[in-house]
MIDREN-273501 format. One record per residue (C-alpha): x, y, z negated; chain; residue in one letter; residue number from 0. Coordinates in Angstrom, 3 decimals. Each point is the difference from the previous one (the first is absolute). Layout:
N
X; Y; Z; A; a; NUM
...
This chain:
568
81.575; -43.929; -24.503; A; x; 0
3.278; -0.644; -1.752; A; x; 1
2.055; -2.639; 1.798; A; x; 2
-2.793; -0.944; 2.444; A; x; 3
0.705; -1.491; 3.407; A; x; 4
-0.246; 2.433; 2.938; A; x; 5
-1.598; -2.703; 2.123; A; x; 6
-3.692; -0.739; 0.612; A; x; 7
-1.114; 3.423; -1.223; A; x; 8
-2.852; 0.809; 2.343; A; x; 9
-3.032; -1.149; -2.059; A; x; 10
0.931; 2.120; -2.998; A; x; 11
1.046; 3.014; 2.075; A; x; 12
-3.318; -0.206; 1.844; A; x; 13
-1.847; -0.075; -3.305; A; x; 14
1.832; 3.091; -1.225; A; x; 15
-0.783; 1.841; 3.224; A; x; 16
-3.686; -0.872; -0.368; A; x; 17
0.120; 1.284; -3.569; A; x; 18
1.448; 3.274; 1.257; A; x; 19
-2.756; 0.406; 2.591; A; x; 20
-2.608; -0.754; -2.651; A; x; 21
1.405; 2.683; -2.253; A; x; 22
-0.085; 2.480; 2.894; A; x; 23
-3.627; -0.870; 0.821; A; x; 24
-1.182; 0.421; -3.574; A; x; 25
1.673; 3.375; -0.185; A; x; 26
-2.032; 1.158; 2.999; A; x; 27
-3.400; -1.338; -0.937; A; x; 28
-0.122; -0.144; -3.815; A; x; 29
-2.383; 2.378; -1.750; A; x; 30
0.279; 1.736; -3.328; A; x; 31
-2.122; -1.169; -2.905; A; x; 32
-1.804; 2.261; -2.452; A; x; 33
1.673; -0.364; -3.398; A; x; 34
-1.569; 0.766; -3.345; A; x; 35
3.177; 1.837; -0.989; A; x; 36
3.437; 0.645; 1.505; A; x; 37
2.121; -3.063; 0.710; A; x; 38
2.992; -0.240; -2.272; A; x; 39
2.951; -2.337; 0.198; A; x; 40
-0.280; -2.273; -3.013; A; x; 41
3.382; -1.303; -1.117; A; x; 42
0.299; -2.195; -3.049; A; x; 43
2.206; 1.729; -2.574; A; x; 44
2.563; -2.196; -1.753; A; x; 45
2.481; 1.245; -2.580; A; x; 46
2.704; -2.364; 1.286; A; x; 47
1.693; 1.453; 3.130; A; x; 48
1.146; -3.467; 1.062; A; x; 49
-3.568; -1.289; -0.130; A; x; 50
-1.168; 3.043; 1.955; A; x; 51
2.589; -0.793; 2.663; A; x; 52
-0.955; -3.684; 0.098; A; x; 53
-3.690; 0.802; 0.483; A; x; 54
0.782; 2.595; 2.658; A; x; 55
2.248; -2.480; 1.816; A; x; 56
-2.740; -2.599; -0.159; A; x; 57
-2.352; 2.424; 1.752; A; x; 58
2.585; 0.528; 2.747; A; x; 59
0.473; -3.761; 0.391; A; x; 60
-3.700; -0.917; 0.075; A; x; 61
-1.666; 3.062; 1.514; A; x; 62
2.637; 2.125; 1.720; A; x; 63
-0.681; 3.036; -2.234; A; x; 64
2.270; 1.857; -2.417; A; x; 65
-0.741; 1.006; -3.591; A; x; 66
-1.896; 3.074; 1.234; A; x; 67
-2.271; -2.040; 2.265; A; x; 68
1.765; 1.169; 3.174; A; x; 69
0.514; -2.432; 2.878; A; x; 70
3.499; -1.383; 0.552; A; x; 71
1.369; 0.808; 3.472; A; x; 72
1.899; -2.415; 2.262; A; x; 73
0.772; -0.857; 3.618; A; x; 74
-0.078; -3.396; 1.635; A; x; 75
1.148; -1.473; 3.296; A; x; 76
1.089; 2.707; 2.435; A; x; 77
-1.045; 2.783; -2.357; A; x; 78
-3.741; -0.440; -0.521; A; x; 79
-0.994; 2.056; -3.057; A; x; 80
-2.025; -1.835; -2.661; A; x; 81
-0.955; 0.832; -3.555; A; x; 82
-1.685; -1.203; -3.159; A; x; 83
-1.566; -3.438; -0.129; A; x; 84
1.257; -0.848; 3.505; A; x; 85
3.609; -0.010; -1.281; A; x; 86
-0.564; -1.306; -3.535; A; x; 87
2.606; -2.667; -0.817; A; x; 88
-2.725; -2.435; -1.098; A; x; 89
-1.532; -0.028; 3.480; A; x; 90
2.845; -2.168; 1.333; A; x; 91
1.842; -1.290; -3.067; A; x; 92
-3.151; -0.911; -1.963; A; x; 93
-1.535; 1.616; -3.107; A; x; 94
2.424; -1.875; -2.258; A; x; 95
2.963; 0.569; 2.311; A; x; 96
0.406; -3.748; 0.496; A; x; 97
0.546; 0.370; 3.745; A; x; 98
-2.096; -1.001; 2.976; A; x; 99
0.281; -1.520; 3.462; A; x; 100
-2.283; 1.014; 2.849; A; x; 101
0.303; -0.372; 3.763; A; x; 102
3.546; -1.315; -0.281; A; x; 103
1.100; 3.039; -2.020; A; x; 104
1.276; -0.521; -3.543; A; x; 105
-0.395; 2.642; -2.693; A; x; 106
2.309; -1.115; -2.848; A; x; 107
-0.669; 0.119; -3.732; A; x; 108
0.572; 3.402; -1.616; A; x; 109
0.119; -0.851; -3.698; A; x; 110
3.272; 1.146; -1.571; A; x; 111
1.106; -3.525; -0.791; A; x; 112
-0.071; -0.797; 3.728; A; x; 113
1.537; 3.286; 1.132; A; x; 114
2.853; -0.015; -2.509; A; x; 115
1.255; -3.454; 1.011; A; x; 116
1.893; -0.939; 3.143; A; x; 117
-2.015; -2.097; 2.448; A; x; 118
1.006; -2.797; 2.305; A; x; 119
-1.515; -0.422; 3.451; A; x; 120
-3.604; -1.253; 0.162; A; x; 121
-2.677; -0.226; 2.737; A; x; 122
-0.607; 3.522; 1.297; A; x; 123
2.530; 1.583; -2.398; A; x; 124
3.725; 0.660; 0.363; A; x; 125
2.481; -0.537; -2.845; A; x; 126
0.836; 3.161; -1.943; A; x; 127
1.769; 1.368; -3.038; A; x; 128
-1.826; 1.297; -3.084; A; x; 129
-1.858; 3.314; 0.088; A; x; 130
0.619; 2.836; -2.431; A; x; 131
-1.841; 3.320; -0.284; A; x; 132
2.064; 1.650; 2.724; A; x; 133
-0.533; -2.878; 2.444; A; x; 134
-3.747; -0.095; -0.646; A; x; 135
-0.347; 3.730; 0.645; A; x; 136
2.076; -0.249; 3.169; A; x; 137
-2.292; -2.775; 1.243; A; x; 138
-3.057; 2.147; -0.726; A; x; 139
1.401; 3.114; 1.666; A; x; 140
2.014; -1.404; 2.905; A; x; 141
-1.343; -3.508; 0.594; A; x; 142
3.303; -1.838; -0.467; A; x; 143
0.736; -2.888; -2.356; A; x; 144
2.698; -0.252; -2.635; A; x; 145
2.483; -1.110; 2.666; A; x; 146
-0.857; 3.001; 2.199; A; x; 147
-1.931; -2.076; 2.560; A; x; 148
-3.218; 1.459; 1.479; A; x; 149
-3.156; -1.297; -1.621; A; x; 150
-3.121; -0.898; 1.949; A; x; 151
-1.577; 2.931; 1.845; A; x; 152
-3.231; -0.926; -1.804; A; x; 153
1.660; 1.158; -3.230; A; x; 154
-1.068; 3.643; -0.576; A; x; 155
2.720; 2.624; -0.387; A; x; 156
-1.219; 2.016; -2.978; A; x; 157
0.295; 3.684; -0.795; A; x; 158
0.040; -0.004; -3.798; A; x; 159
0.722; 2.774; -2.472; A; x; 160
2.602; -0.800; -2.698; A; x; 161
-2.762; -0.355; -2.606; A; x; 162
-1.861; -2.468; 2.232; A; x; 163
3.159; -2.030; 0.595; A; x; 164
0.666; -0.199; -3.737; A; x; 165
-3.595; -1.012; -0.730; A; x; 166
0.061; -2.777; 2.598; A; x; 167
3.325; -1.371; -1.253; A; x; 168
-1.355; -0.026; -3.563; A; x; 169
-3.027; -1.985; 1.101; A; x; 170
2.012; -2.501; 2.060; A; x; 171
1.935; -0.884; -3.169; A; x; 172
-3.261; -0.977; -1.751; A; x; 173
-1.754; -1.585; 2.987; A; x; 174
-1.463; -3.384; -0.901; A; x; 175
0.740; 0.348; -3.733; A; x; 176
-2.452; 0.109; -2.893; A; x; 177
-0.013; 3.809; 0.106; A; x; 178
-1.549; -0.169; 3.450; A; x; 179
-3.577; -0.710; -1.128; A; x; 180
-2.949; 2.100; 1.081; A; x; 181
-2.283; 1.734; -2.526; A; x; 182
-3.117; -1.876; -1.027; A; x; 183
1.641; -3.424; 0.156; A; x; 184
0.870; -2.142; -3.031; A; x; 185
0.625; -3.750; -0.308; A; x; 186
-3.657; -0.589; -0.897; A; x; 187
-1.910; 2.954; 1.466; A; x; 188
-0.562; 2.088; 3.142; A; x; 189
-1.544; 3.424; -0.569; A; x; 190
-2.237; 1.294; 2.778; A; x; 191
-0.802; 3.685; -0.274; A; x; 192
-2.737; 2.180; 1.355; A; x; 193
-1.292; 3.553; 0.057; A; x; 194
-3.759; 0.487; 0.297; A; x; 195
-2.582; 2.699; -0.836; A; x; 196
-1.112; -1.642; -3.246; A; x; 197
-1.647; 3.215; -1.227; A; x; 198
-1.454; 3.069; 1.669; A; x; 199
-2.453; 0.152; 2.915; A; x; 200
1.324; -3.170; 1.681; A; x; 201
0.175; -2.020; -3.213; A; x; 202
-2.693; -2.515; 0.967; A; x; 203
1.763; -0.926; 3.236; A; x; 204
3.426; -0.023; -1.667; A; x; 205
-1.195; -2.267; -2.796; A; x; 206
-1.642; -2.298; 2.544; A; x; 207
3.314; -0.310; 1.869; A; x; 208
1.779; -0.672; -3.293; A; x; 209
-2.423; -2.841; -0.754; A; x; 210
0.567; -1.536; 3.443; A; x; 211
3.767; -0.049; -0.550; A; x; 212
-0.313; -1.312; -3.561; A; x; 213
-2.199; -2.833; 1.222; A; x; 214
2.628; -1.136; 2.505; A; x; 215
2.826; 0.260; -2.537; A; x; 216
-2.025; -1.926; -2.583; A; x; 217
-0.671; -2.785; 2.494; A; x; 218
3.723; -0.311; 0.805; A; x; 219
0.870; -0.185; -3.694; A; x; 220
-2.646; -2.673; -0.624; A; x; 221
1.690; -2.025; 2.730; A; x; 222
3.363; 0.197; -1.761; A; x; 223
1.393; 3.299; 1.240; A; x; 224
2.662; 0.394; 2.673; A; x; 225
2.997; -2.334; -0.256; A; x; 226
-0.352; -0.173; -3.772; A; x; 227
-0.571; 3.726; -0.513; A; x; 228
-3.271; 1.515; -1.164; A; x; 229
-1.300; 3.100; 1.757; A; x; 230
-0.687; 3.210; -1.912; A; x; 231
-2.149; 2.774; 1.472; A; x; 232
0.521; 3.578; -1.188; A; x; 233
-2.174; 2.722; 1.547; A; x; 234
0.707; 3.707; -0.555; A; x; 235
-2.700; 2.661; 0.133; A; x; 236
0.634; 2.287; 2.971; A; x; 237
-2.446; 2.550; -1.427; A; x; 238
1.664; 0.403; -3.407; A; x; 239
3.761; -0.514; 0.270; A; x; 240
2.453; 2.490; 1.482; A; x; 241
1.323; -1.001; 3.445; A; x; 242
3.615; -0.150; -1.178; A; x; 243
-0.983; -2.297; -2.874; A; x; 244
-1.976; -2.289; 2.302; A; x; 245
2.956; -0.250; 2.373; A; x; 246
2.466; -0.638; -2.831; A; x; 247
-2.043; -2.774; -1.580; A; x; 248
-0.709; -1.768; 3.275; A; x; 249
3.625; 0.167; 1.156; A; x; 250
1.476; -1.102; -3.314; A; x; 251
-2.574; -2.505; -1.268; A; x; 252
-1.692; -1.622; 3.019; A; x; 253
1.402; -2.625; 2.339; A; x; 254
-2.535; 0.976; 2.674; A; x; 255
-2.965; 2.367; 0.245; A; x; 256
-3.357; -1.442; 1.060; A; x; 257
-2.781; 2.019; 1.692; A; x; 258
1.259; 3.451; -1.078; A; x; 259
-2.667; 2.705; 0.148; A; x; 260
1.710; 3.195; -1.065; A; x; 261
-2.247; 2.987; 0.607; A; x; 262
0.394; 1.421; 3.505; A; x; 263
3.533; -1.307; 0.447; A; x; 264
0.596; -1.352; 3.510; A; x; 265
2.206; -2.961; 0.800; A; x; 266
3.124; 2.070; 0.736; A; x; 267
-0.183; 1.865; -3.312; A; x; 268
-0.754; -3.230; -1.841; A; x; 269
3.123; -1.666; 1.387; A; x; 270
2.142; 3.025; -0.857; A; x; 271
-1.160; 0.076; -3.614; A; x; 272
0.374; -3.754; -0.480; A; x; 273
3.096; -0.539; 2.115; A; x; 274
1.165; -3.601; 0.079; A; x; 275
-3.110; -1.438; -1.677; A; x; 276
-2.123; -2.394; 2.114; A; x; 277
-3.400; 1.653; 0.575; A; x; 278
-2.655; -2.518; 0.982; A; x; 279
-3.439; 0.927; 1.303; A; x; 280
-0.254; 3.722; -0.840; A; x; 281
-3.456; 1.537; -0.379; A; x; 282
-1.386; 3.499; 0.430; A; x; 283
1.881; 2.439; 2.216; A; x; 284
2.982; -2.372; 0.165; A; x; 285
-2.103; -2.680; 1.715; A; x; 286
1.013; 1.423; 3.375; A; x; 287
3.723; -0.240; 0.698; A; x; 288
1.419; 3.335; 1.124; A; x; 289
2.915; -1.935; 1.507; A; x; 290
1.626; -3.418; -0.515; A; x; 291
1.396; -0.336; -3.520; A; x; 292
2.459; -2.762; -0.975; A; x; 293
-1.429; -0.465; -3.504; A; x; 294
-3.720; 0.399; 0.748; A; x; 295
-2.290; -2.798; 1.195; A; x; 296
-3.446; 1.080; 1.194; A; x; 297
-2.975; -2.254; -0.707; A; x; 298
-2.765; 2.308; 1.203; A; x; 299
-0.528; 0.010; 3.773; A; x; 300
1.468; 3.189; 1.414; A; x; 301
-2.568; 2.443; 1.309; A; x; 302
2.542; 1.289; 2.531; A; x; 303
0.284; -3.457; 1.560; A; x; 304
-3.784; -0.402; 0.190; A; x; 305
-0.390; 3.395; 1.643; A; x; 306
2.489; -0.975; 2.695; A; x; 307
-2.166; -3.020; 0.855; A; x; 308
-3.122; 2.172; 0.170; A; x; 309
1.727; 2.413; 2.386; A; x; 310
1.095; -2.890; 2.243; A; x; 311
-3.509; -1.465; 0.056; A; x; 312
-1.850; 3.203; 0.882; A; x; 313
2.547; 0.901; 2.685; A; x; 314
-0.316; -3.449; 1.591; A; x; 315
-3.801; 0.089; -0.082; A; x; 316
-0.208; -3.034; -2.277; A; x; 317
-2.616; 1.373; -2.400; A; x; 318
-2.861; 0.406; 2.474; A; x; 319
-3.098; -2.174; 0.079; A; x; 320
1.052; -1.139; 3.485; A; x; 321
3.773; -0.237; 0.233; A; x; 322
1.374; 0.842; 3.450; A; x; 323
3.051; -1.686; 1.468; A; x; 324
1.207; 3.454; 1.044; A; x; 325
1.529; 2.604; -2.292; A; x; 326
-2.488; 2.899; -0.356; A; x; 327
0.984; 3.421; 1.318; A; x; 328
0.288; 3.145; -2.088; A; x; 329
-0.962; -1.382; -3.412; A; x; 330
-0.444; 2.712; -2.634; A; x; 331
0.665; -0.785; -3.656; A; x; 332
-0.545; 2.563; -2.756; A; x; 333
1.782; -0.476; -3.322; A; x; 334
-0.786; 1.519; -3.378; A; x; 335
2.280; -0.776; -2.934; A; x; 336
-0.251; 1.167; -3.592; A; x; 337
3.016; 1.773; -1.541; A; x; 338
0.855; -3.141; -2.029; A; x; 339
3.543; -1.228; 0.662; A; x; 340
-0.984; -3.439; 1.304; A; x; 341
-2.606; 1.495; 2.331; A; x; 342
2.516; 2.469; 1.402; A; x; 343
2.486; -2.850; 0.513; A; x; 344
-2.663; -1.962; 1.871; A; x; 345
-0.713; 3.075; 2.130; A; x; 346
3.662; 0.162; 1.023; A; x; 347
-0.191; -3.678; 0.992; A; x; 348
-3.082; 0.651; 2.135; A; x; 349
1.801; 2.793; 1.842; A; x; 350
3.049; -2.166; 0.608; A; x; 351
-2.066; -2.979; 1.152; A; x; 352
-2.025; 2.147; 2.395; A; x; 353
3.179; 0.668; 1.956; A; x; 354
-0.195; -3.619; 1.210; A; x; 355
-3.244; 0.791; 1.838; A; x; 356
0.072; 2.657; 2.758; A; x; 357
-3.793; -0.294; 0.387; A; x; 358
-0.616; 1.060; -3.611; A; x; 359
-0.510; 3.623; -1.066; A; x; 360
0.300; 0.635; -3.725; A; x; 361
-1.672; 2.962; -1.728; A; x; 362
0.993; 0.570; -3.618; A; x; 363
-1.744; 2.012; -2.699; A; x; 364
2.367; 1.853; -2.323; A; x; 365
-0.969; 0.512; -3.672; A; x; 366
-0.157; 3.583; -1.264; A; x; 367
1.866; 1.059; -3.106; A; x; 368
-2.019; 0.979; -3.035; A; x; 369
-3.167; -1.948; 0.794; A; x; 370
-1.553; -2.493; -2.404; A; x; 371
-0.618; -3.593; 1.096; A; x; 372
-3.576; 0.913; 0.900; A; x; 373
1.226; 3.058; 1.872; A; x; 374
2.525; -2.058; 1.972; A; x; 375
-2.701; -2.465; 1.024; A; x; 376
-2.399; 2.773; 1.045; A; x; 377
2.719; 1.618; 2.099; A; x; 378
0.844; -3.334; 1.641; A; x; 379
-3.664; -0.562; 0.913; A; x; 380
-0.238; 3.468; 1.572; A; x; 381
3.157; -0.714; 1.987; A; x; 382
-1.377; -3.335; 1.241; A; x; 383
-3.268; 1.602; 1.106; A; x; 384
1.944; 2.502; 2.082; A; x; 385
1.941; -2.632; 1.950; A; x; 386
-1.107; -0.155; 3.683; A; x; 387
-0.019; -3.802; 0.300; A; x; 388
1.018; -2.872; -2.245; A; x; 389
0.126; -3.705; 0.668; A; x; 390
1.007; -0.867; -3.549; A; x; 391
0.752; 1.690; -3.309; A; x; 392
2.671; -1.370; -2.330; A; x; 393
-0.802; 0.866; -3.618; A; x; 394
2.874; -0.083; -2.495; A; x; 395
-1.543; 1.027; -3.268; A; x; 396
-2.167; -1.085; -2.939; A; x; 397
-3.063; -2.151; 0.669; A; x; 398
-2.357; 2.999; -0.161; A; x; 399
1.876; 1.561; 2.933; A; x; 400
-0.831; -2.891; 2.311; A; x; 401
-3.657; -0.025; -0.972; A; x; 402
-0.257; 3.768; 0.489; A; x; 403
1.643; -0.192; 3.425; A; x; 404
-2.305; -2.834; 1.056; A; x; 405
-3.128; 1.774; -1.264; A; x; 406
0.941; 3.229; 1.754; A; x; 407
-0.949; -1.544; 3.349; A; x; 408
-3.311; -1.484; -1.185; A; x; 409
-3.390; 1.398; 0.990; A; x; 410
1.310; 2.581; 2.503; A; x; 411
2.229; 0.276; 3.041; A; x; 412
3.100; -2.100; -0.730; A; x; 413
3.303; 1.583; -0.830; A; x; 414
0.888; -0.492; 3.669; A; x; 415
-1.631; -1.235; 3.158; A; x; 416
0.532; -3.757; -0.027; A; x; 417
-1.115; -1.007; 3.504; A; x; 418
3.507; -0.987; 1.070; A; x; 419
1.321; -0.756; -3.445; A; x; 420
1.890; -3.257; -0.681; A; x; 421
-2.519; -0.553; -2.785; A; x; 422
-2.804; -0.471; 2.530; A; x; 423
-2.296; 1.459; -2.656; A; x; 424
-2.639; 2.682; 0.416; A; x; 425
0.250; 0.833; -3.703; A; x; 426
3.375; 1.705; 0.129; A; x; 427
3.679; -0.840; -0.198; A; x; 428
1.353; -3.000; -1.823; A; x; 429
1.132; 0.684; -3.563; A; x; 430
3.320; -1.650; -0.847; A; x; 431
1.545; -0.649; -3.399; A; x; 432
1.316; -2.613; -2.406; A; x; 433
-2.395; -2.417; -1.682; A; x; 434
2.175; 0.006; -3.130; A; x; 435
-0.631; 3.741; -0.435; A; x; 436
-3.768; -0.372; 0.389; A; x; 437
-0.643; -3.260; -1.843; A; x; 438
-3.093; -2.171; -0.016; A; x; 439
-2.252; 3.060; -0.318; A; x; 440
-0.007; 0.467; 3.791; A; x; 441
-2.014; -3.227; 0.311; A; x; 442
-2.896; 1.818; -1.659; A; x; 443
-0.007; 2.954; 2.378; A; x; 444
-3.039; 0.391; 2.291; A; x; 445
0.367; -1.949; 3.233; A; x; 446
-0.008; 3.230; 2.018; A; x; 447
3.220; 1.007; -1.762; A; x; 448
1.662; -3.421; -0.231; A; x; 449
-0.200; -0.615; 3.749; A; x; 450
2.622; 2.622; 0.793; A; x; 451
2.625; -1.220; -2.458; A; x; 452
3.155; -1.822; 1.103; A; x; 453
2.188; -0.793; -2.980; A; x; 454
3.460; -1.486; -0.322; A; x; 455
0.030; -3.058; -2.249; A; x; 456
3.125; -1.588; -1.447; A; x; 457
-1.310; -3.396; -1.031; A; x; 458
0.395; -2.668; 2.722; A; x; 459
-2.987; -2.245; 0.673; A; x; 460
2.092; -3.084; -0.824; A; x; 461
0.827; 1.357; -3.473; A; x; 462
-3.275; 1.222; -1.535; A; x; 463
0.137; 1.662; -3.387; A; x; 464
-1.300; -1.774; -3.073; A; x; 465
-0.380; 2.193; -3.112; A; x; 466
-1.056; -2.986; -2.105; A; x; 467
3.478; -0.828; -1.383; A; x; 468
0.579; 3.683; -0.804; A; x; 469
-3.281; 0.150; -1.926; A; x; 470
1.049; -3.078; -1.980; A; x; 471
3.457; 1.419; -0.674; A; x; 472
-1.481; 3.280; -1.231; A; x; 473
-2.383; -1.865; -2.267; A; x; 474
3.015; -1.634; -1.674; A; x; 475
1.081; 3.438; -1.258; A; x; 476
-3.566; 1.109; -0.810; A; x; 477
-0.309; 2.218; 3.068; A; x; 478
-2.278; 0.123; 3.026; A; x; 479
0.222; 0.882; 3.682; A; x; 480
-1.003; 3.646; -0.416; A; x; 481
2.239; 1.616; 2.654; A; x; 482
0.415; -2.650; 2.728; A; x; 483
2.319; 1.934; 2.327; A; x; 484
2.568; 1.118; -2.556; A; x; 485
-0.202; -3.239; -2.006; A; x; 486
0.540; -2.129; 3.104; A; x; 487
3.145; 1.934; 0.928; A; x; 488
1.337; -0.030; -3.569; A; x; 489
-0.666; -3.729; -0.375; A; x; 490
1.647; -0.745; 3.351; A; x; 491
3.046; 2.084; -0.995; A; x; 492
0.365; -1.949; -3.251; A; x; 493
-0.394; -3.354; 1.765; A; x; 494
2.604; 1.015; 2.588; A; x; 495
2.429; 1.073; -2.726; A; x; 496
-0.361; -3.324; -1.783; A; x; 497
0.535; -1.911; 3.235; A; x; 498
3.127; 2.071; 0.650; A; x; 499
1.336; -0.772; -3.478; A; x; 500
-0.480; -3.709; 0.629; A; x; 501
1.941; 0.295; 3.257; A; x; 502
2.772; 2.036; -1.645; A; x; 503
1.007; -3.003; -2.127; A; x; 504
1.163; -0.517; -3.565; A; x; 505
2.594; 2.783; 0.150; A; x; 506
-2.003; 2.892; 1.476; A; x; 507
1.031; 3.568; 0.609; A; x; 508
-1.834; 2.945; 1.479; A; x; 509
1.971; -0.499; 3.203; A; x; 510
-0.824; -3.714; 0.101; A; x; 511
-3.677; 0.777; -0.525; A; x; 512
0.115; 2.345; 2.952; A; x; 513
1.639; -2.644; 2.203; A; x; 514
-2.535; -2.566; -1.217; A; x; 515
-2.949; 2.226; 0.893; A; x; 516
1.455; 0.501; 3.468; A; x; 517
-0.373; -3.756; 0.518; A; x; 518
-3.760; -0.052; -0.736; A; x; 519
-2.103; -1.256; 2.905; A; x; 520
-3.795; -0.443; 0.207; A; x; 521
-0.474; 0.544; -3.740; A; x; 522
-3.711; -0.206; -0.809; A; x; 523
-1.526; 1.435; -3.137; A; x; 524
-3.654; -0.273; 1.012; A; x; 525
-0.603; 3.690; -0.717; A; x; 526
2.008; 1.586; 2.840; A; x; 527
1.010; -1.340; 3.402; A; x; 528
3.086; -2.230; 0.425; A; x; 529
3.235; 1.790; -0.927; A; x; 530
3.205; -0.270; 2.023; A; x; 531
3.327; 1.702; -0.619; A; x; 532
3.450; -0.007; 1.530; A; x; 533
3.267; 1.835; -0.307; A; x; 534
-1.170; 2.356; 2.723; A; x; 535
-3.547; 0.594; -1.294; A; x; 536
-1.360; 0.483; -3.507; A; x; 537
-3.568; 0.425; 1.263; A; x; 538
-2.001; -2.997; -1.160; A; x; 539
-2.686; 0.432; 2.663; A; x; 540
0.631; 1.541; 3.418; A; x; 541
-2.804; -1.121; 2.306; A; x; 542
-3.733; 0.611; -0.157; A; x; 543
-3.218; -0.887; 1.767; A; x; 544
-2.768; 2.425; 0.956; A; x; 545
-3.533; -0.791; -1.119; A; x; 546
-3.515; 1.375; 0.135; A; x; 547
-2.969; -0.635; -2.254; A; x; 548
-2.523; -2.577; 1.143; A; x; 549
-3.516; 1.095; 0.953; A; x; 550
-1.403; -1.345; -3.265; A; x; 551
2.698; 1.733; -2.053; A; x; 552
1.089; -3.221; -1.705; A; x; 553
3.392; -0.704; 1.518; A; x; 554
2.913; 1.326; 2.026; A; x; 555
0.314; -0.991; 3.658; A; x; 556
3.349; 0.000; 1.767; A; x; 557
0.217; 2.440; 2.904; A; x; 558
3.748; -0.351; 0.548; A; x; 559
1.940; -2.933; -1.366; A; x; 560
2.937; 0.283; -2.394; A; x; 561
2.971; 1.715; 1.633; A; x; 562
3.068; 2.028; -0.794; A; x; 563
0.259; 3.503; 1.502; A; x; 564
1.742; 0.644; 3.301; A; x; 565
3.652; 0.890; -0.531; A; x; 566
1.062; 3.620; 0.128; A; x; 567
């Protein structure tokens, strides 16, 4: 940071080191998403080269990426390599470059008015002469101030190409001025954008999600809007428009994107196409985060996190009718996962979590190329039947997969001998999965099938869901609760966005909205569990309970209370 004190640096250095480790971890364990078409870098085209440079410099400042979407490289401290969002100027100096103070370390203001004037001594800052272009670039490259004194070791030493240096300097000259206003924001309006399957085979669900978002926006406008601005909702049809046109319109016309559901695009591809735009509560394939993303805030509970809890519970013997105080020996867990991106990501999490438990043996079915969905399921059932012994089966697939797996052990010898199984059941191994993927329909299964189910559940007992307000909100826009799961997530995403806008204040920016959302704690919408975010985690829900279905099939009974997974 330009002119910062070299003292009291440890908190910020520690934070940067943690960011580096996080980036390393996500590189190891992220999974690729299935995209509807090749990912392309979408760069807004402007006829004015100066405006192109200013926008590119803004991306460097806020996100740590150049005009081609590539991560900026830097080193910090004794040479720790960092890149991208971890070294974005806004992380320490603030999204408006107004400066910041944390842990005794001062990051000074970076607007050109402040840089181009000499400064007298102030708390945490030494006196200095004025900066010019050469001095700014020397500070970025070498970590020395205009007087040649070493800057704080928490200040990254950047490796920038000449084009990147010019872009950043251009942006610093406009920082904090009227030019520096995000798309979708006017003095009297905030435009929220979306992309949903409004036509085609998923049209009914896409239109239901659209109605849920419209109902929330309409309610906010009836209450006076957000800090004097009315909200506008503009949804694009993912089934009709070309991908490049969708990306262009959302980047250039929307302040934030709410509940995007863009074909089979996963979260990583979504972030790449809409770089810099806040993405709140994605649906579809992007529901599951491939890896942490600085601009994406998940509303849907992550299947990968729930699977980790299920693995812990079966390994510790906590799902049996009679729970032992001793860890069971030689527990065998079979896993079948559909080829869908979020199911494969959850499979990777189950494998990683199993490494915490030496007593757990994992057997994994691998999908075969070229088979239809029905063919994949049939092959998985044959594979399960051939397993020598199973204590539990984790099913990561559509709801019909779980029912088929459960039925396959009914009326004959179970899939495996269960005498010494942690399930304590003579009917076969326990069947594990996520309640959200099965829905209320499992309550209507025959008792002989229900008894073997152990399902992760992401709604705490002290925060029960109440769809009543959502029904009323939908009625206000002449809609009904036709697709509860997708409408609940879309409504929660819209409510969260509106709460974030309120927190961002009267002079919002995309960066301020992001910071505001990171301050959300125990946010309750009534249609999903409480949401909590932080600078380190953009997962709204991390923990889960494990439930079974009561004997009468009318309610869920807690088998294992709400917990977060064991650390890796």
